[in-house]
C-alpha positions in Angstrom: 96.0 -23.5 -27.4 93.9 -21.0 -29.7 94.5 -17.5 -29.6 90.8 -16.4 -28.4 91.7 -18.8 -25.5 95.1 -17.2 -25.1 93.6 -13.4 -24.9 90.7 -14.9 -22.2 93.6 -16.0 -20.4 95.2 -12.1 -20.2 92.1 -10.6 -19.5 91.7 -12.9 -16.6 94.6 -11.9 -15.2 94.6 -8.3 -15.7 91.2 -8.5 -14.0 92.8 -10.3 -10.9 91.0 -13.8 -11.4 92.6 -16.4 -9.5 94.9 -19.1 -11.6 92.9 -21.7 -10.5 89.1 -20.3 -11.9 91.4 -18.7 -15.1 92.6 -22.2 -15.9 89.3 -23.9 -14.9 87.7 -21.8 -17.4 90.3 -22.0 -20.4 90.0 -25.4 -20.0 86.8 -25.6 -20.2 86.6 -23.3 -23.5 89.4 -24.8 -25.0 86.6 -28.1 -24.5 84.2 -26.4 -25.7 85.5 -26.0 -29.0 87.6 -28.9 -29.0 84.1 -30.8 -29.2 82.8 -28.4 -31.5 85.6 -29.0 -33.8 84.9 -32.8 -33.9 81.5 -31.8 -34.5 82.4 -30.2 -37.5 81.1 -26.8 -36.1 83.9 -23.6 -36.3 85.0 -21.7 -33.4 83.5 -18.7 -35.7 80.4 -20.1 -35.5 80.7 -20.6 -31.7 81.8 -17.4 -30.6 80.8 -15.4 -33.8 82.7 -12.2 -33.6 83.2 -11.8 -30.2 85.6 -9.9 -28.6 87.8 -12.2 -26.2 88.1 -8.8 -23.7 84.4 -8.6 -23.4 84.0 -12.4 -23.0 86.3 -12.9 -20.5 84.8 -10.2 -18.4 81.3 -11.6 -19.0 82.3 -15.0 -17.9 84.4 -13.9 -14.6 81.6 -11.6 -13.9 79.1 -14.5 -13.8 81.4 -17.0 -12.5 81.7 -14.3 -9.4 
């Protein structure tokens, strides 16, 4: 698991995101990053200079 995903998990926990939903989002993020890596695209290219906490808050908000 990447540091970025770990930080997202901590933020989701802090926000009270249910464990099942947080696990699903973390798994999706890890899969997306792994797929990008396999295609030769770095995590930085996908996430940019994104702040993990802001990223996690935004995604949690969008997921409801």
